[in-house]
TORTI-907086 format. One record per residue (C-alpha): residue number from 1; residue in three letters; x, y, z. Coordinates in Angstrom, 2 decimals, decimal comma. Example, Ala and Ser with C-alpha at 12.3 -4.5 7.8 and 13.67 -1.06 7.14 Angstrom:
% residues 2
<pt nr="1" rest="ALA" c1="12,30" c2="-4,50" c3="7,80"/>
<pt nr="2" rest="SER" c1="13,67" c2="-1,06" c3="7,14"/>
//
This chain:
% residues 214
<pt nr="1" rest="ARG" c1="-13,26" c2="-6,01" c3="5,35"/>
<pt nr="2" rest="GLY" c1="-10,56" c2="-8,65" c3="5,33"/>
<pt nr="3" rest="ASP" c1="-12,76" c2="-11,58" c3="4,24"/>
<pt nr="4" rest="VAL" c1="-10,13" c2="-13,21" c3="2,05"/>
<pt nr="5" rest="GLN" c1="-12,21" c2="-16,22" c3="1,00"/>
<pt nr="6" rest="GLU" c1="-14,99" c2="-13,98" c3="-0,27"/>
<pt nr="7" rest="ILE" c1="-12,51" c2="-11,73" c3="-2,09"/>
<pt nr="8" rest="ASP" c1="-11,22" c2="-14,80" c3="-3,90"/>
<pt nr="9" rest="LYS" c1="-14,73" c2="-16,13" c3="-4,59"/>
<pt nr="10" rest="TYR" c1="-16,21" c2="-12,98" c3="-6,08"/>
<pt nr="11" rest="ALA" c1="-13,10" c2="-11,95" c3="-8,00"/>
<pt nr="12" rest="ARG" c1="-13,13" c2="-15,36" c3="-9,73"/>
<pt nr="13" rest="GLN" c1="-16,86" c2="-15,08" c3="-10,43"/>
<pt nr="14" rest="ALA" c1="-16,35" c2="-11,65" c3="-11,94"/>
<pt nr="15" rest="LEU" c1="-13,60" c2="-12,93" c3="-14,23"/>
<pt nr="16" rest="GLU" c1="-15,81" c2="-15,84" c3="-15,24"/>
<pt nr="17" rest="PHE" c1="-18,72" c2="-13,63" c3="-16,28"/>
<pt nr="18" rest="LEU" c1="-16,99" c2="-10,50" c3="-17,61"/>
<pt nr="19" rest="PRO" c1="-16,48" c2="-10,41" c3="-21,38"/>
<pt nr="20" rest="GLU" c1="-12,88" c2="-10,76" c3="-22,53"/>
<pt nr="21" rest="GLU" c1="-13,04" c2="-7,35" c3="-24,21"/>
<pt nr="22" rest="ASP" c1="-14,13" c2="-5,58" c3="-20,99"/>
<pt nr="23" rest="LEU" c1="-10,52" c2="-4,91" c3="-20,03"/>
<pt nr="24" rest="THR" c1="-11,10" c2="-2,19" c3="-17,42"/>
<pt nr="25" rest="TRP" c1="-13,45" c2="-4,26" c3="-15,29"/>
<pt nr="26" rest="ARG" c1="-11,37" c2="-7,41" c3="-15,83"/>
<pt nr="27" rest="SER" c1="-8,28" c2="-5,57" c3="-14,59"/>
<pt nr="28" rest="THR" c1="-10,26" c2="-4,43" c3="-11,53"/>
<pt nr="29" rest="ALA" c1="-11,34" c2="-7,99" c3="-10,76"/>
<pt nr="30" rest="THR" c1="-7,80" c2="-9,26" c3="-11,32"/>
<pt nr="31" rest="VAL" c1="-6,46" c2="-6,67" c3="-8,89"/>
<pt nr="32" rest="ALA" c1="-8,91" c2="-8,01" c3="-6,28"/>
<pt nr="33" rest="LEU" c1="-7,81" c2="-11,59" c3="-6,97"/>
<pt nr="34" rest="GLY" c1="-4,20" c2="-10,51" c3="-6,47"/>
<pt nr="35" rest="ASP" c1="-5,23" c2="-9,03" c3="-3,11"/>
<pt nr="36" rest="ALA" c1="-6,65" c2="-12,40" c3="-2,06"/>
<pt nr="37" rest="TYR" c1="-3,40" c2="-14,19" c3="-2,91"/>
<pt nr="38" rest="SER" c1="-1,38" c2="-11,52" c3="-1,12"/>
<pt nr="39" rest="PHE" c1="-3,47" c2="-11,72" c3="2,06"/>
<pt nr="40" rest="MET" c1="-3,11" c2="-15,52" c3="1,99"/>
<pt nr="41" rest="GLY" c1="0,67" c2="-15,14" c3="1,83"/>
<pt nr="42" rest="GLU" c1="0,92" c2="-16,72" c3="-1,62"/>
<pt nr="43" rest="MET" c1="3,41" c2="-14,23" c3="-2,98"/>
<pt nr="44" rest="ALA" c1="4,32" c2="-16,05" c3="-6,21"/>
<pt nr="45" rest="ALA" c1="0,64" c2="-16,25" c3="-7,19"/>
<pt nr="46" rest="ALA" c1="0,07" c2="-12,64" c3="-6,11"/>
<pt nr="47" rest="TYR" c1="2,96" c2="-11,52" c3="-8,32"/>
<pt nr="48" rest="ARG" c1="1,64" c2="-13,47" c3="-11,31"/>
<pt nr="49" rest="VAL" c1="-1,94" c2="-12,20" c3="-10,96"/>
<pt nr="50" rest="ARG" c1="-0,94" c2="-8,61" c3="-10,24"/>
<pt nr="51" rest="SER" c1="1,31" c2="-8,67" c3="-13,32"/>
<pt nr="52" rest="GLU" c1="-1,73" c2="-9,82" c3="-15,32"/>
<pt nr="53" rest="ALA" c1="-3,80" c2="-6,98" c3="-13,83"/>
<pt nr="54" rest="LEU" c1="-1,18" c2="-4,46" c3="-14,92"/>
<pt nr="55" rest="GLU" c1="-1,09" c2="-5,91" c3="-18,43"/>
<pt nr="56" rest="ALA" c1="-4,90" c2="-5,71" c3="-18,66"/>
<pt nr="57" rest="SER" c1="-4,89" c2="-2,11" c3="-17,43"/>
<pt nr="58" rest="ILE" c1="-2,27" c2="-1,16" c3="-20,02"/>
<pt nr="59" rest="ALA" c1="-4,30" c2="-2,89" c3="-22,75"/>
<pt nr="60" rest="ALA" c1="-7,40" c2="-0,96" c3="-21,62"/>
<pt nr="61" rest="GLY" c1="-5,48" c2="2,32" c3="-21,71"/>
<pt nr="62" rest="ASN" c1="-6,89" c2="3,29" c3="-18,31"/>
<pt nr="63" rest="ILE" c1="-4,15" c2="5,39" c3="-16,71"/>
<pt nr="64" rest="TYR" c1="-5,68" c2="5,40" c3="-13,24"/>
<pt nr="65" rest="MET" c1="-6,02" c2="1,60" c3="-13,22"/>
<pt nr="66" rest="ILE" c1="-2,46" c2="1,30" c3="-14,55"/>
<pt nr="67" rest="LEU" c1="-1,29" c2="3,26" c3="-11,52"/>
<pt nr="68" rest="ILE" c1="-3,39" c2="1,16" c3="-9,12"/>
<pt nr="69" rest="ALA" c1="-2,22" c2="-2,14" c3="-10,63"/>
<pt nr="70" rest="SER" c1="1,41" c2="-1,04" c3="-10,73"/>
<pt nr="71" rest="MET" c1="1,34" c2="-0,09" c3="-7,05"/>
<pt nr="72" rest="LYS" c1="-0,22" c2="-3,42" c3="-6,11"/>
<pt nr="73" rest="LEU" c1="2,59" c2="-5,11" c3="-8,03"/>
<pt nr="74" rest="ALA" c1="5,14" c2="-2,90" c3="-6,26"/>
<pt nr="75" rest="VAL" c1="3,75" c2="-3,99" c3="-2,87"/>
<pt nr="76" rest="THR" c1="4,22" c2="-7,65" c3="-3,84"/>
<pt nr="77" rest="LEU" c1="7,76" c2="-6,99" c3="-5,06"/>
<pt nr="78" rest="ARG" c1="8,48" c2="-5,21" c3="-1,78"/>
<pt nr="79" rest="GLN" c1="7,26" c2="-8,25" c3="0,13"/>
<pt nr="80" rest="GLN" c1="9,53" c2="-10,43" c3="-2,00"/>
<pt nr="81" rest="GLY" c1="12,52" c2="-8,20" c3="-1,22"/>
<pt nr="82" rest="ARG" c1="12,93" c2="-7,05" c3="-4,84"/>
<pt nr="83" rest="LEU" c1="13,53" c2="-3,47" c3="-3,81"/>
<pt nr="84" rest="GLN" c1="15,25" c2="-2,12" c3="-6,91"/>
<pt nr="85" rest="ARG" c1="12,31" c2="-3,27" c3="-9,03"/>
<pt nr="86" rest="VAL" c1="9,97" c2="-1,36" c3="-6,72"/>
<pt nr="87" rest="ILE" c1="11,95" c2="1,84" c3="-7,20"/>
<pt nr="88" rest="GLU" c1="11,97" c2="1,36" c3="-10,97"/>
<pt nr="89" rest="ILE" c1="8,18" c2="0,94" c3="-11,00"/>
<pt nr="90" rest="CYS" c1="7,71" c2="4,03" c3="-8,82"/>
<pt nr="91" rest="GLN" c1="9,97" c2="6,14" c3="-11,02"/>
<pt nr="92" rest="ARG" c1="8,32" c2="5,00" c3="-14,25"/>
<pt nr="93" rest="HIS" c1="4,77" c2="5,46" c3="-13,06"/>
<pt nr="94" rest="LEU" c1="5,40" c2="8,79" c3="-11,36"/>
<pt nr="95" rest="GLN" c1="6,49" c2="10,02" c3="-14,76"/>
<pt nr="96" rest="LEU" c1="3,36" c2="8,50" c3="-16,32"/>
<pt nr="97" rest="ALA" c1="1,18" c2="10,23" c3="-13,72"/>
<pt nr="98" rest="SER" c1="2,91" c2="13,57" c3="-14,34"/>
<pt nr="99" rest="GLU" c1="2,48" c2="13,26" c3="-18,10"/>
<pt nr="100" rest="SER" c1="-1,21" c2="12,42" c3="-17,62"/>
<pt nr="101" rest="GLY" c1="-2,00" c2="15,29" c3="-15,24"/>
<pt nr="102" rest="LEU" c1="-2,40" c2="12,94" c3="-12,25"/>
<pt nr="103" rest="SER" c1="0,65" c2="13,95" c3="-10,22"/>
<pt nr="104" rest="GLN" c1="-1,45" c2="15,37" c3="-7,36"/>
<pt nr="105" rest="THR" c1="-3,81" c2="12,41" c3="-6,99"/>
<pt nr="106" rest="VAL" c1="-4,24" c2="10,06" c3="-4,06"/>
<pt nr="107" rest="VAL" c1="-2,76" c2="7,11" c3="-5,93"/>
<pt nr="108" rest="VAL" c1="0,46" c2="9,07" c3="-6,47"/>
<pt nr="109" rest="GLY" c1="0,53" c2="9,70" c3="-2,72"/>
<pt nr="110" rest="TRP" c1="0,40" c2="5,93" c3="-2,25"/>
<pt nr="111" rest="LEU" c1="3,20" c2="5,56" c3="-4,81"/>
<pt nr="112" rest="LEU" c1="5,39" c2="8,07" c3="-2,97"/>
<pt nr="113" rest="GLY" c1="4,74" c2="6,32" c3="0,34"/>
<pt nr="114" rest="ILE" c1="5,88" c2="2,97" c3="-1,01"/>
<pt nr="115" rest="TRP" c1="8,90" c2="4,60" c3="-2,63"/>
<pt nr="116" rest="GLY" c1="9,85" c2="6,28" c3="0,64"/>
<pt nr="117" rest="GLU" c1="9,51" c2="3,06" c3="2,61"/>
<pt nr="118" rest="VAL" c1="11,82" c2="1,24" c3="0,19"/>
<pt nr="119" rest="LEU" c1="14,38" c2="4,06" c3="0,28"/>
<pt nr="120" rest="ALA" c1="14,48" c2="3,58" c3="4,06"/>
<pt nr="121" rest="GLU" c1="15,50" c2="-0,03" c3="3,41"/>
<pt nr="122" rest="PHE" c1="18,45" c2="1,34" c3="1,41"/>
<pt nr="123" rest="ASN" c1="19,21" c2="3,69" c3="4,34"/>
<pt nr="124" rest="ASP" c1="18,48" c2="6,77" c3="2,23"/>
<pt nr="125" rest="LEU" c1="16,59" c2="8,30" c3="5,13"/>
<pt nr="126" rest="ASP" c1="16,49" c2="11,84" c3="3,75"/>
<pt nr="127" rest="GLY" c1="15,00" c2="10,70" c3="0,45"/>
<pt nr="128" rest="ALA" c1="12,69" c2="8,37" c3="2,34"/>
<pt nr="129" rest="ILE" c1="11,20" c2="11,02" c3="4,62"/>
<pt nr="130" rest="ASP" c1="10,79" c2="13,47" c3="1,73"/>
<pt nr="131" rest="ARG" c1="8,74" c2="11,02" c3="-0,33"/>
<pt nr="132" rest="ALA" c1="6,83" c2="9,50" c3="2,57"/>
<pt nr="133" rest="LYS" c1="5,70" c2="12,89" c3="3,89"/>
<pt nr="134" rest="LYS" c1="4,65" c2="14,07" c3="0,43"/>
<pt nr="135" rest="GLY" c1="2,80" c2="10,80" c3="-0,06"/>
<pt nr="136" rest="ALA" c1="0,88" c2="11,19" c3="3,20"/>
<pt nr="137" rest="GLU" c1="-0,04" c2="14,78" c3="2,32"/>
<pt nr="138" rest="LEU" c1="-1,52" c2="13,67" c3="-1,01"/>
<pt nr="139" rest="THR" c1="-3,49" c2="10,74" c3="0,40"/>
<pt nr="140" rest="GLU" c1="-4,89" c2="12,95" c3="3,17"/>
<pt nr="141" rest="ARG" c1="-6,62" c2="15,02" c3="0,48"/>
<pt nr="142" rest="GLY" c1="-8,70" c2="12,08" c3="-0,74"/>
<pt nr="143" rest="ARG" c1="-11,29" c2="9,72" c3="0,68"/>
<pt nr="144" rest="ASP" c1="-9,61" c2="6,38" c3="0,05"/>
<pt nr="145" rest="VAL" c1="-9,02" c2="5,11" c3="3,58"/>
<pt nr="146" rest="ALA" c1="-6,97" c2="2,11" c3="2,40"/>
<pt nr="147" rest="MET" c1="-4,48" c2="4,28" c3="0,49"/>
<pt nr="148" rest="LEU" c1="-4,32" c2="6,73" c3="3,39"/>
<pt nr="149" rest="GLY" c1="-3,66" c2="3,90" c3="5,82"/>
<pt nr="150" rest="TRP" c1="-0,96" c2="2,41" c3="3,63"/>
<pt nr="151" rest="SER" c1="0,80" c2="5,77" c3="3,20"/>
<pt nr="152" rest="TYR" c1="0,68" c2="6,26" c3="6,98"/>
<pt nr="153" rest="LEU" c1="2,23" c2="2,82" c3="7,48"/>
<pt nr="154" rest="CYS" c1="5,05" c2="3,75" c3="5,12"/>
<pt nr="155" rest="LEU" c1="5,58" c2="7,04" c3="6,96"/>
<pt nr="156" rest="ILE" c1="5,60" c2="5,29" c3="10,35"/>
<pt nr="157" rest="ARG" c1="8,25" c2="2,87" c3="9,09"/>
<pt nr="158" rest="VAL" c1="10,43" c2="5,74" c3="7,79"/>
<pt nr="159" rest="LEU" c1="10,08" c2="7,74" c3="11,01"/>
<pt nr="160" rest="PHE" c1="10,97" c2="4,65" c3="13,04"/>
<pt nr="161" rest="SER" c1="14,11" c2="4,14" c3="10,94"/>
<pt nr="162" rest="ARG" c1="15,09" c2="7,76" c3="11,60"/>
<pt nr="163" rest="GLY" c1="14,62" c2="7,27" c3="15,34"/>
<pt nr="164" rest="GLU" c1="11,71" c2="9,74" c3="15,39"/>
<pt nr="165" rest="LEU" c1="9,53" c2="7,58" c3="17,63"/>
<pt nr="166" rest="ALA" c1="7,34" c2="10,38" c3="18,98"/>
<pt nr="167" rest="ALA" c1="6,54" c2="11,53" c3="15,44"/>
<pt nr="168" rest="ALA" c1="5,73" c2="7,93" c3="14,46"/>
<pt nr="169" rest="GLU" c1="3,32" c2="7,68" c3="17,39"/>
<pt nr="170" rest="GLU" c1="1,63" c2="10,89" c3="16,25"/>
<pt nr="171" rest="ILE" c1="0,86" c2="9,21" c3="12,91"/>
<pt nr="172" rest="ILE" c1="-0,48" c2="6,17" c3="14,76"/>
<pt nr="173" rest="LEU" c1="-2,80" c2="8,44" c3="16,76"/>
<pt nr="174" rest="ARG" c1="-3,89" c2="10,14" c3="13,56"/>
<pt nr="175" rest="MET" c1="-4,70" c2="6,74" c3="12,07"/>
<pt nr="176" rest="GLY" c1="-6,70" c2="5,94" c3="15,19"/>
<pt nr="177" rest="ASP" c1="-8,81" c2="9,05" c3="14,61"/>
<pt nr="178" rest="VAL" c1="-9,46" c2="7,92" c3="11,02"/>
<pt nr="179" rest="ALA" c1="-10,44" c2="4,44" c3="12,22"/>
<pt nr="180" rest="ARG" c1="-13,00" c2="5,87" c3="14,62"/>
<pt nr="181" rest="GLU" c1="-14,77" c2="7,68" c3="11,79"/>
<pt nr="182" rest="HIS" c1="-14,35" c2="5,18" c3="8,95"/>
<pt nr="183" rest="HIS" c1="-14,05" c2="1,47" c3="8,39"/>
<pt nr="184" rest="VAL" c1="-10,33" c2="0,75" c3="7,97"/>
<pt nr="185" rest="PRO" c1="-9,31" c2="-2,62" c3="6,49"/>
<pt nr="186" rest="PRO" c1="-7,98" c2="-5,01" c3="9,16"/>
<pt nr="187" rest="TRP" c1="-4,76" c2="-5,58" c3="7,24"/>
<pt nr="188" rest="ILE" c1="-3,98" c2="-1,92" c3="7,92"/>
<pt nr="189" rest="THR" c1="-5,15" c2="-1,72" c3="11,54"/>
<pt nr="190" rest="ASP" c1="-3,26" c2="-4,90" c3="12,46"/>
<pt nr="191" rest="LEU" c1="-0,02" c2="-3,52" c3="11,02"/>
<pt nr="192" rest="VAL" c1="-0,51" c2="-0,17" c3="12,75"/>
<pt nr="193" rest="ALA" c1="-0,98" c2="-2,01" c3="16,07"/>
<pt nr="194" rest="ALA" c1="2,18" c2="-4,03" c3="15,41"/>
<pt nr="195" rest="TRP" c1="4,14" c2="-0,83" c3="14,81"/>
<pt nr="196" rest="GLN" c1="2,80" c2="0,61" c3="18,07"/>
<pt nr="197" rest="ALA" c1="4,06" c2="-2,45" c3="19,94"/>
<pt nr="198" rest="ARG" c1="7,44" c2="-2,18" c3="18,22"/>
<pt nr="199" rest="ILE" c1="7,73" c2="1,49" c3="19,18"/>
<pt nr="200" rest="TRP" c1="6,88" c2="0,69" c3="22,80"/>
<pt nr="201" rest="LEU" c1="9,60" c2="-1,97" c3="22,83"/>
<pt nr="202" rest="ALA" c1="12,10" c2="0,50" c3="21,38"/>
<pt nr="203" rest="GLN" c1="11,11" c2="2,97" c3="24,10"/>
<pt nr="204" rest="GLY" c1="11,52" c2="0,33" c3="26,80"/>
<pt nr="205" rest="LYS" c1="7,79" c2="0,37" c3="27,62"/>
<pt nr="206" rest="LEU" c1="7,66" c2="-3,40" c3="28,09"/>
<pt nr="207" rest="ASP" c1="4,45" c2="-3,36" c3="30,14"/>
<pt nr="208" rest="SER" c1="2,54" c2="-1,57" c3="27,40"/>
<pt nr="209" rest="ALA" c1="3,90" c2="-3,91" c3="24,74"/>
<pt nr="210" rest="SER" c1="3,19" c2="-7,05" c3="26,76"/>
<pt nr="211" rest="GLN" c1="-0,37" c2="-5,92" c3="27,53"/>
<pt nr="212" rest="TRP" c1="-1,00" c2="-5,38" c3="23,82"/>
<pt nr="213" rest="MET" c1="0,47" c2="-8,79" c3="22,89"/>
<pt nr="214" rest="GLY" c1="-1,30" c2="-10,51" c3="25,76"/>
//
């Protein structure tokens, strides 16, 4: 629910009380701690903690948690501008998911969304839209609202880069429908609102944008 201080508090308590050998739950708690650092804008700390979460997930041998932790790390690398590293992580873990029979899961949809968004940064707009659309289709099959929201954000960014503003607004409306039925984390809804304002500005709808910002 966006309560960063409580995320930090309870993640640290979990790590304090969990046995060292309980690697799956420790990786889960470490992922949450990385979220806290990320939401606070402490990217160096987020990178360090999310790297630790990935290492713990690998040590536990939990493929699903490996995918979750690797995508969290990819998000941090994206925020740091280390785009080639993000693509390398996506390629490696898509192969891992395929080998493990998880290629059609929600987390792979999230992976494809991130991959597509980064390809847009490299101006590979065809590759970007292919991955971002496939990612959204996979996340729509599941019930994880956070992953769905993130994949929609990636798709909106790709559509915006392609100049497909009406299509981007359709995804924003779709996300609005989701938000009316489910609790969507504020770090997703705030970014969706920011993209709506950016689209209005690109369309020359200055009154709509100024009303939103005001």
